[in-house]
C-alpha angles and dihedrals in degrees: 000000000000138000122240118190120218116251113248125191115246094235114093132186092039095116105046128332090219095058119111104256093236091051091049090051090051092050093048090051088057094054099262108148106168138039090238090066090061096059115109096182115137091244088065091069117111109261114273092229091056091073105086116237100019095109093048088047091052091050091050091051092048091053089060096043101094109031103009134092115227121201119191113207114196139185119259099246134081092271090053093045095051091044091052094046092047094053095045094046093048098045095043090050091049098055104274103142101184110047125125139154140240124193114188120229103252092213094054104033106019123212130336137007100317125177087252091057090047089054089051092047092049089067086073092052098231120185091200132029116200118193120205123195090356143049104083091105095039102099094142093048093048090049090052091052094048090049087058091051094253118142116227131210115187119202112177143136101204120111115272124234126226092279119057118207115254093243123154090243134004123197113188127137089210097063110124096245095044116126094187107134096227121056090173098082114131119225089264089052090055090048089051092054091048091050091047089055091047092052091052091051092049091049093049091049093048091241101121111117117239114272091010113163118252120243088254088069088075098055091105088068091045092053093050095048094044094051093042094054093054094228116161113278096230119167094279095048091046089059092049093048096042092050092048092049091052091054093049093047089051090053094250097127137109117278091246095059090047091050093048091051090050094050089048091052096239123150109235097209091056097042119149133185088255089061090056091047100044104028110027104029096055091053092049092045091050090072092060093040098049109016133351126328091215085083089061094044092050088051089056093044102050121094092192109101092205093053090044090054091048092051092043089053089052090049090050090052091049089050090054089051089048091052092051091050091046091050091056092047090044090057089056091045094049090053086055090048091060089056094041092052090064103119093229091054093046091052091053100043128057098164120042127209124189132182132178125181091221098050121117112237092217092061104039091095091062091048091050090050094051092048092046089056092049098042098037091223138090116285134193118196118194134200131180116259126213091258091059094253123120116248116200136192117207125201125186143196129238113291097025115093102210097195090053089049090056091045090054091049090051090052095047094042109033113204095013093109116046093204140335143175142164142102141268102305104022137032142163130220143175129212143158114269094235088061095055097096092048091049092048090055093045091048092050092049094047094047089050088059090057099041128090133170091275092056091055096043110121097220138144120216116217140173091243133248126329123220113241093253090053092059090086145121089251090059092047090052092050093050093048091051091046095068165097091143124183146112112006089000098063128196109265116266129177139196135216145147114268138168112235117222135176097007114182138170118257116191111338103308110012124100123210117197148152116244122201128203105230118251094007105079089225116134131185135200110248140175133194111204119213090001097143112072148087095333100042106028114206099308114125117227119251141165126023121345142161106247128201106203148158128222114245137176115231109204120192130160092345095310121117119206134175115248130181115225104209114211099172138014112202135170115275113274097032092136118114112178 
C-alpha cells in the first residue's frame, strides 16, 4: 500500500482571501477553481425547469389531485424512504387528499415495480402510481399498470436500459437525451425537483393552500437521502446537502430525523454529513435490510415526537440485529479474503463472486462493500432469495462502471442474468443458481477488460502533510465548517511521519495512542478505530510510522480537544507523489 498526494495548483488565494490556508489547499485538490463554486446558497441550484420531464410530471400529479388516488412506490433503502416521505409530506401539505405509499418487501417481491407489485398496488385502486428511486428498469410492471388503466409517473436516478418503460412521464437525469447539468442526483434529489415543479404549478394556478410549507422545508430529507445513497457530492448536491444540514442544525427537521440523531447519540448543533452517513442512514437502512422499510418511512412521516422516538428505537434495534448478522457473514467473508489474497489467485481473478447458503440477502451489499475495500477490485456477493433465485449486490472500485459491466455481460451472454440495475459504483442482479459459475467466469473476464494497473493499485489519496502548527483545533474547526464532505468530495485526510507512544487497546479493536512529530517534541492524542483484526492481529503499533489521519474535535463535558483519527498506519516512506 502506498500514499499518493493530491495535486494542488501553485497559485493560492484565488478562492477567497479569508479561507484558512489548509482549507483552500483541500478545495484546490478537489478541483475547485473559483469562489463561486464554494457557494451553497439555494440560488446556486440548477434551475428546476432544466430537468426534463418535471413540468409534465407536475401536470400529471395535478390532474390526480382532486378526484384521483396517488400511490407512491419507493425503494427499500434510505434514498427510497426519504424520497417517499418527501413526496407524501409535500403533497399532503399542498392539498392532495388521497396520497399514500407502498414499499414492497424486498424478500418477497425483489426490486422495482414488478407486475406482482402492481397487482398488490391495484388492491388500493390507485389512479396514479409514482415510483421514487426505482422504476426505470420496470418495463413489465409499467405495462401491467397501464393495462389496468393506472397512470404511471417514474422518478428515478438509476441508469436506464435499452428499453424504457411506457410510463406517462419519466423524470431521470440519466436518460440519454437529458441535458440536465448534474447526473449525480439521488432519487430524493429527483423527487425534490419534481415537487419544486409541482409547487410552482400550484402557485401559478392559485391552488396552494394558505400557510403551505415551501419545497425548501423538505431539504432535511433531501440531505439525508443524498448522503445515504453515496452519490457524488457535485456542486448541485453540495447545495442540497448543505442547505439540509443547516435546517437540521437549526432544529427545523422532521421529528424522525431528530429522534434518529438522539438514539445515535449525535449532537444536532454540530451535525455533519458524516453523521448522516454513518449514524442515521444505517439505522434507516436496517429496516429495509432486515424487516420492512415502512417502519423507516413512518418514522420520517410522523410529527409526534413520542411516536418518532418509538420508531427510532425500533430502527436502532434492527440496526443492532443487522450488525450481528453482518458480523457473522463478515467472518465467512474474511475467511474467503485470506484465500483470495493469495497472489496466484489475485493474478487470475479481477472480479470476485461469492455465495453462501446461509447469507442474508438484506446484508450482502455490505459484505460486498467490505470485500471490495480489502481486495481493491469489484465484488458481487450473493444470497438465496425466497423464490430460489440468487440475489446479488455488486460493489465496484473507481474507474470500473459496475452497471456497464453487467450490461456488457448481458449482451455477451443472453439469458445469463435474469435482471439487473444500478449505477457506476453499485448494482443489483438476479440469476438462477445453476448459472452462478458461468456468471462468475463472465464477470471475471469482463472486469479484466476494464481493469488496468492503476485500477489495481493499492494506494491511498491524501491532502499531503501538515506543518506542526497546522495540526491544531483551529484547522479542525475550519475543515468541519468547510463541508459538506462525501462521495467524490472526500473528507480531508493528511499523512505524515510520527513516532507512536503509549499505545493501548480501547474496547475490543480500537487503539488509543500518543503520536509525536519527530524532532519537534509535539505530541497529539490519536485513535485508530477497528485497528485490531484480520489484517493486523493483536499486535499494538509502536515506533515510527507513516500515518494517514483526519483532524477531529473530541468534545467532553464542555471541553473541546484536538484528536487525530488514524485511518492507516504504514511504514515510513510510503509516500509516492
